[in-house]
Jmol script that loads the backbone (N, CA, C; Angstrom):
load data "model"
ATOM      1  N   UNK A   1       2.753  13.062  10.556  1.00  0.00           N
ATOM      2  CA  UNK A   1       2.703  14.482  10.334  1.00  0.00           C
ATOM      3  C   UNK A   1       4.008  15.116  10.807  1.00  0.00           C
ATOM      4  N   UNK A   2       5.069  14.716  10.120  1.00  0.00           N
ATOM      5  CA  UNK A   2       6.410  15.216  10.425  1.00  0.00           C
ATOM      6  C   UNK A   2       7.137  15.518   9.128  1.00  0.00           C
ATOM      7  N   UNK A   3       8.300  16.141   9.257  1.00  0.00           N
ATOM      8  CA  UNK A   3       9.109  16.437   8.069  1.00  0.00           C
ATOM      9  C   UNK A   3       9.456  15.167   7.310  1.00  0.00           C
ATOM     10  N   UNK A   4       9.788  14.087   8.020  1.00  0.00           N
ATOM     11  CA  UNK A   4      10.128  12.843   7.328  1.00  0.00           C
ATOM     12  C   UNK A   4       8.931  12.301   6.550  1.00  0.00           C
ATOM     13  N   UNK A   5       7.711  12.598   7.007  1.00  0.00           N
ATOM     14  CA  UNK A   5       6.516  12.172   6.283  1.00  0.00           C
ATOM     15  C   UNK A   5       6.379  12.825   4.918  1.00  0.00           C
ATOM     16  N   UNK A   6       7.045  13.940   4.733  1.00  0.00           N
ATOM     17  CA  UNK A   6       7.016  14.613   3.437  1.00  0.00           C
ATOM     18  C   UNK A   6       7.844  13.881   2.393  1.00  0.00           C
ATOM     19  N   UNK A   7       8.653  12.931   2.834  1.00  0.00           N
ATOM     20  CA  UNK A   7       9.559  12.236   1.920  1.00  0.00           C
ATOM     21  C   UNK A   7       9.328  10.736   1.900  1.00  0.00           C
ATOM     22  N   UNK A   8       8.115  10.297   2.215  1.00  0.00           N
ATOM     23  CA  UNK A   8       7.799   8.875   2.076  1.00  0.00           C
ATOM     24  C   UNK A   8       6.604   8.733   1.141  1.00  0.00           C
ATOM     25  N   UNK A   9       6.038   7.540   1.074  1.00  0.00           N
ATOM     26  CA  UNK A   9       4.967   7.298   0.103  1.00  0.00           C
ATOM     27  C   UNK A   9       3.682   8.064   0.402  1.00  0.00           C
ATOM     28  N   UNK A  10       3.559   8.619   1.590  1.00  0.00           N
ATOM     29  CA  UNK A  10       2.366   9.384   1.940  1.00  0.00           C
ATOM     30  C   UNK A  10       2.643  10.895   1.975  1.00  0.00           C
ATOM     31  N   UNK A  11       3.582  11.332   1.170  1.00  0.00           N
ATOM     32  CA  UNK A  11       3.995  12.735   1.189  1.00  0.00           C
ATOM     33  C   UNK A  11       2.832  13.669   0.865  1.00  0.00           C
ATOM     34  N   UNK A  12       1.968  13.243  -0.043  1.00  0.00           N
ATOM     35  CA  UNK A  12       0.868  14.118  -0.449  1.00  0.00           C
ATOM     36  C   UNK A  12      -0.085  14.370   0.714  1.00  0.00           C
ATOM     37  N   UNK A  13      -0.398  13.332   1.478  1.00  0.00           N
ATOM     38  CA  UNK A  13      -1.247  13.507   2.651  1.00  0.00           C
ATOM     39  C   UNK A  13      -0.556  14.387   3.684  1.00  0.00           C
ATOM     40  N   UNK A  14       0.731  14.160   3.927  1.00  0.00           N
ATOM     41  CA  UNK A  14       1.463  14.969   4.907  1.00  0.00           C
ATOM     42  C   UNK A  14       1.467  16.442   4.507  1.00  0.00           C
ATOM     43  N   UNK A  15       1.590  16.710   3.235  1.00  0.00           N
ATOM     44  CA  UNK A  15       1.611  18.092   2.745  1.00  0.00           C
ATOM     45  C   UNK A  15       0.215  18.713   2.794  1.00  0.00           C
ATOM     46  N   UNK A  16      -0.758  18.059   2.171  1.00  0.00           N
ATOM     47  CA  UNK A  16      -2.112  18.613   2.095  1.00  0.00           C
ATOM     48  C   UNK A  16      -2.745  18.763   3.475  1.00  0.00           C
ATOM     49  N   UNK A  17      -2.545  17.791   4.354  1.00  0.00           N
ATOM     50  CA  UNK A  17      -3.123  17.877   5.698  1.00  0.00           C
ATOM     51  C   UNK A  17      -2.609  19.109   6.427  1.00  0.00           C
ATOM     52  N   UNK A  18      -1.362  19.465   6.175  1.00  0.00           N
ATOM     53  CA  UNK A  18      -0.782  20.654   6.807  1.00  0.00           C
ATOM     54  C   UNK A  18      -1.383  21.925   6.227  1.00  0.00           C
ATOM     55  N   UNK A  19      -1.365  22.060   4.917  1.00  0.00           N
ATOM     56  CA  UNK A  19      -1.809  23.332   4.343  1.00  0.00           C
ATOM     57  C   UNK A  19      -3.324  23.516   4.433  1.00  0.00           C
ATOM     58  N   UNK A  20      -4.071  22.418   4.476  1.00  0.00           N
ATOM     59  CA  UNK A  20      -5.530  22.516   4.589  1.00  0.00           C
ATOM     60  C   UNK A  20      -5.989  22.569   6.042  1.00  0.00           C
ATOM     61  N   UNK A  21      -5.076  22.303   6.983  1.00  0.00           N
ATOM     62  CA  UNK A  21      -5.434  22.319   8.393  1.00  0.00           C
ATOM     63  C   UNK A  21      -6.251  21.107   8.815  1.00  0.00           C
ATOM     64  N   UNK A  22      -6.120  19.995   8.091  1.00  0.00           N
ATOM     65  CA  UNK A  22      -6.884  18.794   8.400  1.00  0.00           C
ATOM     66  C   UNK A  22      -6.411  18.123   9.680  1.00  0.00           C
ATOM     67  N   UNK A  23      -5.111  18.144   9.925  1.00  0.00           N
ATOM     68  CA  UNK A  23      -4.541  17.516  11.109  1.00  0.00           C
ATOM     69  C   UNK A  23      -3.626  18.515  11.804  1.00  0.00           C
ATOM     70  N   UNK A  24      -3.567  18.475  13.122  1.00  0.00           N
ATOM     71  CA  UNK A  24      -2.716  19.436  13.829  1.00  0.00           C
ATOM     72  C   UNK A  24      -1.239  19.133  13.644  1.00  0.00           C
ATOM     73  N   UNK A  25      -0.426  20.179  13.733  1.00  0.00           N
ATOM     74  CA  UNK A  25       1.020  20.010  13.663  1.00  0.00           C
ATOM     75  C   UNK A  25       1.525  19.462  14.999  1.00  0.00           C
ATOM     76  N   UNK A  26       2.413  18.481  14.961  1.00  0.00           N
ATOM     77  CA  UNK A  26       2.938  17.943  16.215  1.00  0.00           C
ATOM     78  C   UNK A  26       3.759  19.000  16.957  1.00  0.00           C
ATOM     79  N   UNK A  27       3.534  19.109  18.223  1.00  0.00           N
ATOM     80  CA  UNK A  27       4.262  20.049  19.080  1.00  0.00           C
ATOM     81  C   UNK A  27       4.154  21.495  18.595  1.00  0.00           C
ATOM     82  N   UNK A  28       3.135  21.795  17.779  1.00  0.00           N
ATOM     83  CA  UNK A  28       2.908  23.160  17.315  1.00  0.00           C
ATOM     84  C   UNK A  28       3.883  23.635  16.259  1.00  0.00           C
ATOM     85  N   UNK A  29       4.777  22.753  15.786  1.00  0.00           N
ATOM     86  CA  UNK A  29       5.772  23.133  14.775  1.00  0.00           C
ATOM     87  C   UNK A  29       5.191  22.915  13.376  1.00  0.00           C
ATOM     88  N   UNK A  30       5.373  23.894  12.517  1.00  0.00           N
ATOM     89  CA  UNK A  30       4.924  23.772  11.137  1.00  0.00           C
ATOM     90  C   UNK A  30       6.028  23.081  10.339  1.00  0.00           C
ATOM     91  N   UNK A  31       5.927  21.760  10.234  1.00  0.00           N
ATOM     92  CA  UNK A  31       6.957  20.962   9.573  1.00  0.00           C
ATOM     93  C   UNK A  31       7.040  21.231   8.077  1.00  0.00           C
ATOM     94  N   UNK A  32       5.967  21.676   7.443  1.00  0.00           N
ATOM     95  CA  UNK A  32       6.013  21.988   6.014  1.00  0.00           C
ATOM     96  C   UNK A  32       6.731  23.317   5.792  1.00  0.00           C
ATOM     97  N   UNK A  33       6.357  24.317   6.547  1.00  0.00           N
ATOM     98  CA  UNK A  33       6.971  25.638   6.398  1.00  0.00           C
ATOM     99  C   UNK A  33       8.483  25.591   6.659  1.00  0.00           C
ATOM    100  N   UNK A  34       8.911  24.745   7.605  1.00  0.00           N
ATOM    101  CA  UNK A  34      10.327  24.690   7.959  1.00  0.00           C
ATOM    102  C   UNK A  34      11.157  23.847   6.987  1.00  0.00           C
ATOM    103  N   UNK A  35      10.509  23.130   6.067  1.00  0.00           N
ATOM    104  CA  UNK A  35      11.234  22.326   5.087  1.00  0.00           C
ATOM    105  C   UNK A  35      11.592  23.192   3.879  1.00  0.00           C
ATOM    106  N   UNK A  36      12.830  23.073   3.416  1.00  0.00           N
ATOM    107  CA  UNK A  36      13.306  23.911   2.317  1.00  0.00           C
ATOM    108  C   UNK A  36      12.486  23.722   1.038  1.00  0.00           C
ATOM    109  N   UNK A  37      12.162  22.491   0.691  1.00  0.00           N
ATOM    110  CA  UNK A  37      11.444  22.226  -0.561  1.00  0.00           C
ATOM    111  C   UNK A  37       9.944  22.462  -0.439  1.00  0.00           C
ATOM    112  N   UNK A  38       9.332  21.827   0.542  1.00  0.00           N
ATOM    113  CA  UNK A  38       7.889  21.938   0.691  1.00  0.00           C
ATOM    114  C   UNK A  38       7.471  23.298   1.246  1.00  0.00           C
ATOM    115  N   UNK A  39       8.351  23.920   2.006  1.00  0.00           N
ATOM    116  CA  UNK A  39       8.070  25.267   2.501  1.00  0.00           C
ATOM    117  C   UNK A  39       7.905  26.257   1.360  1.00  0.00           C
ATOM    118  N   UNK A  40       8.705  26.081   0.319  1.00  0.00           N
ATOM    119  CA  UNK A  40       8.583  26.940  -0.858  1.00  0.00           C
ATOM    120  C   UNK A  40       7.220  26.755  -1.522  1.00  0.00           C
ATOM    121  N   UNK A  41       6.813  25.484  -1.682  1.00  0.00           N
ATOM    122  CA  UNK A  41       5.495  25.231  -2.280  1.00  0.00           C
ATOM    123  C   UNK A  41       4.385  25.878  -1.466  1.00  0.00           C
ATOM    124  N   UNK A  42       4.477  25.741  -0.144  1.00  0.00           N
ATOM    125  CA  UNK A  42       3.459  26.318   0.725  1.00  0.00           C
ATOM    126  C   UNK A  42       3.434  27.836   0.617  1.00  0.00           C
ATOM    127  N   UNK A  43       4.615  28.448   0.587  1.00  0.00           N
ATOM    128  CA  UNK A  43       4.682  29.912   0.504  1.00  0.00           C
ATOM    129  C   UNK A  43       4.121  30.442  -0.815  1.00  0.00           C
ATOM    130  N   UNK A  44       4.146  29.607  -1.847  1.00  0.00           N
ATOM    131  CA  UNK A  44       3.608  29.997  -3.153  1.00  0.00           C
ATOM    132  C   UNK A  44       2.134  29.603  -3.318  1.00  0.00           C
ATOM    133  N   UNK A  45       1.552  29.003  -2.282  1.00  0.00           N
ATOM    134  CA  UNK A  45       0.138  28.641  -2.331  1.00  0.00           C
ATOM    135  C   UNK A  45      -0.169  27.404  -3.155  1.00  0.00           C
ATOM    136  N   UNK A  46       0.814  26.530  -3.336  1.00  0.00           N
ATOM    137  CA  UNK A  46       0.611  25.320  -4.133  1.00  0.00           C
ATOM    138  C   UNK A  46      -0.192  24.298  -3.336  1.00  0.00           C
ATOM    139  N   UNK A  47      -1.233  23.731  -3.971  1.00  0.00           N
ATOM    140  CA  UNK A  47      -1.976  22.624  -3.375  1.00  0.00           C
ATOM    141  C   UNK A  47      -2.385  21.687  -4.489  1.00  0.00           C
ATOM    142  N   UNK A  48      -2.741  20.472  -4.120  1.00  0.00           N
ATOM    143  CA  UNK A  48      -3.065  19.445  -5.108  1.00  0.00           C
ATOM    144  C   UNK A  48      -4.516  18.995  -5.045  1.00  0.00           C
ATOM    145  N   UNK A  49      -5.168  19.223  -3.921  1.00  0.00           N
ATOM    146  CA  UNK A  49      -6.557  18.802  -3.748  1.00  0.00           C
ATOM    147  C   UNK A  49      -7.438  20.030  -3.631  1.00  0.00           C
ATOM    148  N   UNK A  50      -8.378  20.153  -4.537  1.00  0.00           N
ATOM    149  CA  UNK A  50      -9.294  21.290  -4.543  1.00  0.00           C
ATOM    150  C   UNK A  50     -10.668  20.811  -4.078  1.00  0.00           C
ATOM    151  N   UNK A  51     -11.063  21.197  -2.864  1.00  0.00           N
ATOM    152  CA  UNK A  51     -12.339  20.770  -2.306  1.00  0.00           C
ATOM    153  C   UNK A  51     -13.525  21.188  -3.170  1.00  0.00           C
ATOM    154  N   UNK A  52     -13.378  22.267  -3.915  1.00  0.00           N
ATOM    155  CA  UNK A  52     -14.473  22.746  -4.758  1.00  0.00           C
ATOM    156  C   UNK A  52     -14.769  21.798  -5.916  1.00  0.00           C
ATOM    157  N   UNK A  53     -13.815  20.945  -6.250  1.00  0.00           N
ATOM    158  CA  UNK A  53     -13.998  20.008  -7.359  1.00  0.00           C
ATOM    159  C   UNK A  53     -14.426  18.624  -6.890  1.00  0.00           C
ATOM    160  N   UNK A  54     -14.500  18.415  -5.587  1.00  0.00           N
ATOM    161  CA  UNK A  54     -14.911  17.110  -5.056  1.00  0.00           C
ATOM    162  C   UNK A  54     -16.391  16.893  -5.337  1.00  0.00           C
ATOM    163  N   UNK A  55     -16.744  15.692  -5.728  1.00  0.00           N
ATOM    164  CA  UNK A  55     -18.135  15.370  -6.015  1.00  0.00           C
ATOM    165  C   UNK A  55     -18.913  15.210  -4.715  1.00  0.00           C
ATOM    166  N   UNK A  56     -20.095  15.757  -4.682  1.00  0.00           N
ATOM    167  CA  UNK A  56     -20.968  15.598  -3.531  1.00  0.00           C
ATOM    168  C   UNK A  56     -21.763  14.309  -3.670  1.00  0.00           C
ATOM    169  N   UNK A  57     -21.995  13.664  -2.556  1.00  0.00           N
ATOM    170  CA  UNK A  57     -22.822  12.461  -2.553  1.00  0.00           C
ATOM    171  C   UNK A  57     -24.276  12.900  -2.405  1.00  0.00           C
ATOM    172  N   UNK A  58     -25.025  12.817  -3.477  1.00  0.00           N
ATOM    173  CA  UNK A  58     -26.426  13.247  -3.445  1.00  0.00           C
ATOM    174  C   UNK A  58     -27.380  12.075  -3.325  1.00  0.00           C
ATOM    175  N   UNK A  59     -26.855  10.862  -3.238  1.00  0.00           N
ATOM    176  CA  UNK A  59     -27.684   9.667  -3.207  1.00  0.00           C
ATOM    177  C   UNK A  59     -27.834   9.084  -1.803  1.00  0.00           C
ATOM    178  N   UNK A  60     -27.431   9.772  -0.772  1.00  0.00           N
ATOM    179  CA  UNK A  60     -27.510   9.221   0.575  1.00  0.00           C
ATOM    180  C   UNK A  60     -26.207   8.538   0.943  1.00  0.00           C
ATOM    181  N   UNK A  61     -26.301   7.377   1.550  1.00  0.00           N
ATOM    182  CA  UNK A  61     -25.101   6.661   1.967  1.00  0.00           C
ATOM    183  C   UNK A  61     -24.326   6.139   0.761  1.00  0.00           C
ATOM    184  N   UNK A  62     -23.024   6.085   0.918  1.00  0.00           N
ATOM    185  CA  UNK A  62     -22.191   5.507  -0.133  1.00  0.00           C
ATOM    186  C   UNK A  62     -22.334   3.997  -0.116  1.00  0.00           C
ATOM    187  N   UNK A  63     -22.443   3.381  -1.270  1.00  0.00           N
ATOM    188  CA  UNK A  63     -22.537   1.920  -1.293  1.00  0.00           C
ATOM    189  C   UNK A  63     -21.200   1.286  -0.942  1.00  0.00           C
ATOM    190  N   UNK A  64     -21.261   0.125  -0.331  1.00  0.00           N
ATOM    191  CA  UNK A  64     -20.033  -0.608  -0.034  1.00  0.00           C
ATOM    192  C   UNK A  64     -19.455  -1.133  -1.337  1.00  0.00           C
ATOM    193  N   UNK A  65     -18.138  -1.044  -1.502  1.00  0.00           N
ATOM    194  CA  UNK A  65     -17.546  -1.549  -2.742  1.00  0.00           C
ATOM    195  C   UNK A  65     -17.678  -3.065  -2.818  1.00  0.00           C
ATOM    196  N   UNK A  66     -17.829  -3.566  -4.003  1.00  0.00           N
ATOM    197  CA  UNK A  66     -17.915  -5.012  -4.220  1.00  0.00           C
ATOM    198  C   UNK A  66     -16.588  -5.460  -4.777  1.00  0.00           C
ATOM    199  N   UNK A  67     -15.972  -6.399  -4.100  1.00  0.00           N
ATOM    200  CA  UNK A  67     -14.683  -6.909  -4.526  1.00  0.00           C
ATOM    201  C   UNK A  67     -14.875  -8.098  -5.442  1.00  0.00           C
ATOM    202  N   UNK A  68     -14.070  -8.188  -6.475  1.00  0.00           N
ATOM    203  CA  UNK A  68     -14.184  -9.348  -7.362  1.00  0.00           C
ATOM    204  C   UNK A  68     -13.725 -10.603  -6.628  1.00  0.00           C
ATOM    205  N   UNK A  69     -14.302 -11.736  -6.971  1.00  0.00           N
ATOM    206  CA  UNK A  69     -13.877 -13.003  -6.391  1.00  0.00           C
ATOM    207  C   UNK A  69     -12.544 -13.431  -6.969  1.00  0.00           C
ATOM    208  N   UNK A  70     -11.815 -14.194  -6.195  1.00  0.00           N
ATOM    209  CA  UNK A  70     -10.548 -14.727  -6.672  1.00  0.00           C
ATOM    210  C   UNK A  70     -10.809 -16.010  -7.433  1.00  0.00           C
ATOM    211  N   UNK A  71     -10.150 -16.189  -8.533  1.00  0.00           N
ATOM    212  CA  UNK A  71     -10.321 -17.393  -9.330  1.00  0.00           C
ATOM    213  C   UNK A  71      -9.127 -18.305  -9.133  1.00  0.00           C
ATOM    214  N   UNK A  72      -9.384 -19.588  -9.056  1.00  0.00           N
ATOM    215  CA  UNK A  72      -8.303 -20.552  -8.881  1.00  0.00           C
ATOM    216  C   UNK A  72      -7.554 -20.794 -10.178  1.00  0.00           C
ATOM    217  N   UNK A  73      -8.078 -20.294 -11.275  1.00  0.00           N
ATOM    218  CA  UNK A  73      -7.448 -20.543 -12.564  1.00  0.00           C
ATOM    219  C   UNK A  73      -8.029 -21.762 -13.269  1.00  0.00           C
ATOM    220  N   UNK A  74      -8.900 -22.501 -12.574  1.00  0.00           N
ATOM    221  CA  UNK A  74      -9.522 -23.704 -13.140  1.00  0.00           C
ATOM    222  C   UNK A  74     -11.010 -23.456 -13.248  1.00  0.00           C
ATOM    223  N   UNK A  75     -11.449 -22.971 -14.368  1.00  0.00           N
ATOM    224  CA  UNK A  75     -12.862 -22.694 -14.551  1.00  0.00           C
ATOM    225  C   UNK A  75     -13.261 -21.418 -13.819  1.00  0.00           C
ATOM    226  N   UNK A  76     -14.484 -21.363 -13.360  1.00  0.00           N
ATOM    227  CA  UNK A  76     -15.005 -20.167 -12.690  1.00  0.00           C
ATOM    228  C   UNK A  76     -15.183 -20.373 -11.209  1.00  0.00           C
ATOM    229  N   UNK A  77     -14.514 -21.327 -10.615  1.00  0.00           N
ATOM    230  CA  UNK A  77     -14.639 -21.572  -9.185  1.00  0.00           C
ATOM    231  C   UNK A  77     -13.885 -20.507  -8.412  1.00  0.00           C
ATOM    232  N   UNK A  78     -14.537 -19.978  -7.401  1.00  0.00           N
ATOM    233  CA  UNK A  78     -13.882 -19.014  -6.520  1.00  0.00           C
ATOM    234  C   UNK A  78     -13.177 -19.761  -5.403  1.00  0.00           C
ATOM    235  N   UNK A  79     -12.089 -19.181  -4.955  1.00  0.00           N
ATOM    236  CA  UNK A  79     -11.368 -19.803  -3.824  1.00  0.00           C
ATOM    237  C   UNK A  79     -11.484 -18.932  -2.600  1.00  0.00           C
TER     238      UNK A  79
END
end "model"
wireframe off; spacefill off
backbone 0.3
color backbone group
């Protein structure tokens, strides 16, 4: 949750977490607002994740994902 985080592969999380208030700013500094590029987006109210469009889980607990087995390439044997 730093300015450098805005420019790596997790930039979207670093940006959204700041504007949505999901994670606290380190040392109380607003790293998004102080950045020339992302600060502009924030000042214009730009966001990418809309909580109102997230699907609610109405079935209780989420099922554990099932991973496909790895195939050795020789028939259907799993390795």
